[in-house]
C-alpha positions as CSV (number, residue, x, y, z in Angstrom):
1,M,23.3,10.7,36.8
2,R,21.8,8.9,33.8
3,F,19.6,6.8,36.2
4,L,18.5,9.9,38.1
5,K,17.6,11.8,34.9
6,S,15.7,8.8,33.7
7,L,13.8,8.5,37.0
8,I,12.8,12.2,36.9
9,F,11.8,12.0,33.3
10,N,9.6,8.9,33.9
11,V,7.9,10.5,36.9
12,F,7.0,13.6,35.0
13,L,6.1,11.7,31.9
14,Y,3.4,9.5,33.5
15,A,2.2,12.1,36.0
16,G,1.8,14.6,33.2
17,L,0.1,12.2,30.9
18,I,-2.4,11.2,33.6
19,C,-3.2,14.8,34.2
20,I,-3.8,15.5,30.5
21,L,-6.0,12.4,30.2
22,I,-8.1,13.5,33.1
23,L,-8.4,17.1,31.7
24,A,-9.4,15.7,28.4
25,I,-12.5,13.7,29.7
26,P,-15.0,16.4,28.4
27,A,-13.5,15.9,24.9
28,L,-15.1,12.5,24.9
29,F,-18.5,14.2,24.5
30,L,-17.3,16.7,21.9
31,P,-16.3,16.3,18.2
32,S,-13.2,14.1,17.7
33,S,-11.1,17.2,16.9
34,F,-11.0,18.0,20.6
35,T,-9.6,14.6,21.5
36,I,-7.0,15.0,18.6
37,F,-6.0,18.3,20.2
38,F,-5.2,16.6,23.5
39,G,-3.3,13.9,21.7
40,R,-1.0,16.5,20.2
41,L,-0.8,18.2,23.6
42,C,0.6,14.9,25.0
43,A,3.1,14.8,22.2
44,K,4.3,18.3,22.7
45,Y,4.5,17.8,26.5
46,I,6.8,14.8,26.0
47,V,9.0,16.6,23.5
48,L,9.4,19.4,26.1
49,L,10.3,16.9,28.8
50,L,13.0,15.4,26.6
51,K,14.5,18.8,26.0
52,I,14.4,20.0,29.6
53,I,15.3,16.9,31.5
54,L,17.4,14.9,29.0
55,N,18.7,17.7,26.8
56,T,17.4,15.8,23.8
57,K,16.1,17.5,20.7
58,V,13.4,16.0,18.4
59,I,14.2,16.8,14.8
60,F,11.7,16.2,12.0
61,H,13.2,15.9,8.5
62,G,11.3,15.8,5.2
63,V,8.1,17.4,6.4
64,E,7.8,18.9,3.0
65,N,7.1,15.4,1.6
66,L,3.8,15.4,3.5
67,K,2.7,18.3,1.2
68,K,3.6,16.7,-2.1
69,V,0.4,14.7,-2.3
70,D,-3.1,15.6,-1.1
71,N,-4.1,12.2,0.4
72,F,-1.7,9.6,1.7
73,F,-0.9,7.2,4.5
74,V,2.3,6.9,6.5
75,A,4.2,3.7,7.2
76,S,6.6,4.2,10.0
77,A,9.4,2.3,11.7
78,H,8.6,1.4,15.3
79,Q,11.2,1.4,18.0
80,S,9.6,3.1,21.0
81,M,6.4,4.3,22.6
82,F,7.5,7.8,21.7
83,E,6.7,7.9,18.0
84,T,3.0,7.0,18.7
85,F,2.8,10.4,20.3
86,A,5.4,12.4,18.3
87,L,4.0,11.6,14.9
88,Q,0.8,13.4,15.9
89,I,2.7,16.7,15.8
90,P,3.3,16.8,12.0
91,L,0.4,14.7,11.0
92,D,-3.2,16.0,11.0
93,G,-5.0,13.7,13.4
94,P,-3.6,10.3,12.2
95,I,-5.8,7.2,12.5
96,F,-4.0,4.3,14.2
97,I,-4.2,0.6,13.6
98,L,-3.7,-1.2,16.9
99,K,-4.3,-4.3,19.0
100,K,-7.9,-4.6,20.1
101,E,-6.8,-5.0,23.7
102,L,-5.7,-1.4,23.8
103,L,-9.2,-0.2,23.3
104,N,-10.3,-1.9,26.5
105,I,-7.9,0.1,28.7
106,P,-10.0,2.5,30.9
107,L,-9.9,6.1,29.8
108,F,-6.9,5.6,27.4
109,G,-8.9,3.2,25.3
110,W,-11.9,5.5,25.2
111,Y,-9.7,8.2,23.6
112,L,-8.4,5.7,21.0
113,R,-12.0,4.8,20.1
114,K,-13.0,8.5,20.0
115,I,-10.4,9.3,17.3
116,G,-11.5,6.4,15.2
117,S,-8.6,3.9,15.8
118,I,-9.0,0.7,14.0
119,A,-8.5,-2.5,16.0
120,I,-7.4,-5.9,14.8
121,V,-7.3,-9.2,16.6
122,R,-3.9,-10.7,15.8
123,Q,-3.2,-14.3,14.7
124,T,-6.8,-15.3,14.5
125,T,-9.7,-15.3,12.0
126,T,-12.7,-13.3,13.1
127,K,-15.6,-11.6,11.3
128,E,-13.9,-8.3,12.1
129,N,-10.6,-9.3,10.6
130,L,-12.2,-10.6,7.4
131,N,-13.6,-7.1,6.8
132,F,-10.4,-5.4,8.1
133,F,-9.1,-3.8,4.9
134,D,-12.6,-2.7,3.8
135,K,-13.0,-1.1,7.2
136,I,-9.7,0.8,6.8
137,K,-10.7,2.2,3.4
138,E,-14.2,3.2,4.6
139,T,-12.7,4.9,7.7
140,I,-10.1,6.8,5.7
141,D,-12.5,7.9,3.0
142,K,-15.0,9.1,5.6
143,S,-12.6,11.0,7.9
144,K,-10.1,12.4,5.3
145,R,-7.4,11.9,7.9
146,P,-4.1,10.1,7.2
147,L,-3.7,6.5,8.3
148,L,-0.6,5.7,10.3
149,I,0.7,2.1,10.3
150,F,3.8,0.4,11.8
151,P,4.6,-2.3,9.2
152,Q,7.2,-4.0,11.4
153,G,4.3,-5.1,13.6
154,T,6.0,-4.4,16.9
155,R,8.7,-2.3,18.4
156,V,12.2,-3.3,17.5
157,K,15.8,-2.3,18.4
158,L,17.5,0.4,16.4
159,D,19.7,-2.0,14.4
160,E,17.1,-4.7,13.9
161,Q,15.7,-5.1,10.4
162,P,12.8,-7.6,10.5
163,P,10.8,-8.0,7.2
164,F,7.7,-5.9,7.1
165,K,4.3,-7.5,7.6
166,K,2.5,-8.4,4.4
167,G,-0.6,-6.7,5.7
168,A,1.1,-3.4,4.9
169,G,1.1,-4.3,1.2
170,R,-2.6,-5.2,1.4
171,I,-3.4,-1.8,3.0
172,Y,-1.4,-0.1,0.3
173,K,-3.4,-1.9,-2.4
174,A,-6.8,-1.4,-0.6
175,L,-6.3,2.4,-0.1
176,N,-4.8,3.0,-3.5
177,L,-3.0,6.1,-2.0
178,P,0.6,7.3,-1.9
179,C,2.5,5.9,1.0
180,I,5.0,8.2,2.9
181,P,7.7,6.1,4.6
182,A,8.9,7.4,8.0
183,A,12.3,6.4,9.4
184,L,13.5,7.2,12.9
185,N,16.0,6.4,15.6
186,T,13.9,6.7,18.7
187,G,15.2,3.4,20.0
188,K,18.6,4.9,20.5
189,V,17.3,7.3,23.1
190,W,14.1,5.5,24.3
191,P,14.5,1.7,23.9
192,K,11.5,-0.5,24.1
193,N,10.6,-1.7,27.5
194,S,13.4,0.2,29.1
195,F,13.3,2.4,32.1
196,M,16.5,4.1,31.1
197,K,16.7,6.9,28.6
198,F,19.9,7.6,26.8
199,K,21.9,10.5,25.4
200,G,21.3,11.7,21.8
201,D,18.9,13.5,19.6
202,I,15.8,11.9,18.1
203,H,15.5,12.1,14.3
204,I,12.2,11.4,12.5
205,S,12.4,11.5,8.7
206,F,9.5,11.5,6.2
207,L,10.8,10.2,2.9
208,E,9.7,10.6,-0.7
209,P,6.1,9.3,-1.3
210,I,5.7,5.9,-2.9
211,M,2.9,6.2,-5.4
212,P,0.1,3.7,-5.8
213,G,0.0,1.0,-8.4
214,K,2.9,-1.3,-7.5
215,E,2.6,-5.0,-6.7
216,N,2.6,-5.9,-3.1
217,D,6.0,-7.5,-3.0
218,E,7.5,-4.6,-5.0
219,F,6.0,-2.1,-2.6
220,L,7.2,-3.9,0.5
221,N,10.8,-4.3,-0.9
222,E,10.9,-0.6,-1.7
223,I,9.6,0.7,1.6
224,E,11.9,-1.6,3.6
225,N,14.9,-0.5,1.6
226,K,14.0,3.2,2.0
227,I,13.3,3.1,5.7
228,Y,16.3,0.8,6.7
229,T,18.7,2.8,4.6
230,E,17.6,6.0,6.2
231,I,17.8,4.6,9.7
232,K,21.4,3.6,9.2
233,K,22.3,7.3,9.1
234,Y,21.3,7.6,12.7
235,Y,23.1,4.6,14.3
């Protein structure tokens, strides 16, 4: 039964996403707000599928923390493909930092470019990477939209606690904005690289903002502790 439900979910997931991406093609020639709308539509579609097919609820906690400061960026745990969609529901058109290769995917990459996603070439020194943090600040200042980063650097299992990438601290320093940590348990239901989906509700928690002005190491230690402590509640 679990396999059958996972099969049905995956079929409807990818078929639905392809349909939305095709419907959204005209948005590529319109202001980015139209593309952002279709991104949220994808997220809400996936949440609906989870509810109907897998009887899984998606619960957002601490949304009020997003209103405690006017400008901020979000640093989220990363366990699944799901949160890259789901976090677009409570956030107002987040700007993503992602691998440059994703921008080269036909259609999908075009949408990522349209919404102002910032690409980085990992583990190499390029002219683009040298100006990376200046580019982030310039993009955020211009768009007035929140930045969304995944400081673990890649998707991890629910109970894994790798140290956060030092680049997260450099972004915190460059932006000089409050950071709102986001903890989640998406890997419990939707593990990385897994066809199977499992029973349980998905919890996404926005924690108290970390104000600017801390040293990089202090910031990284605080955000790691906050996120990993919260995640343990959802094991």
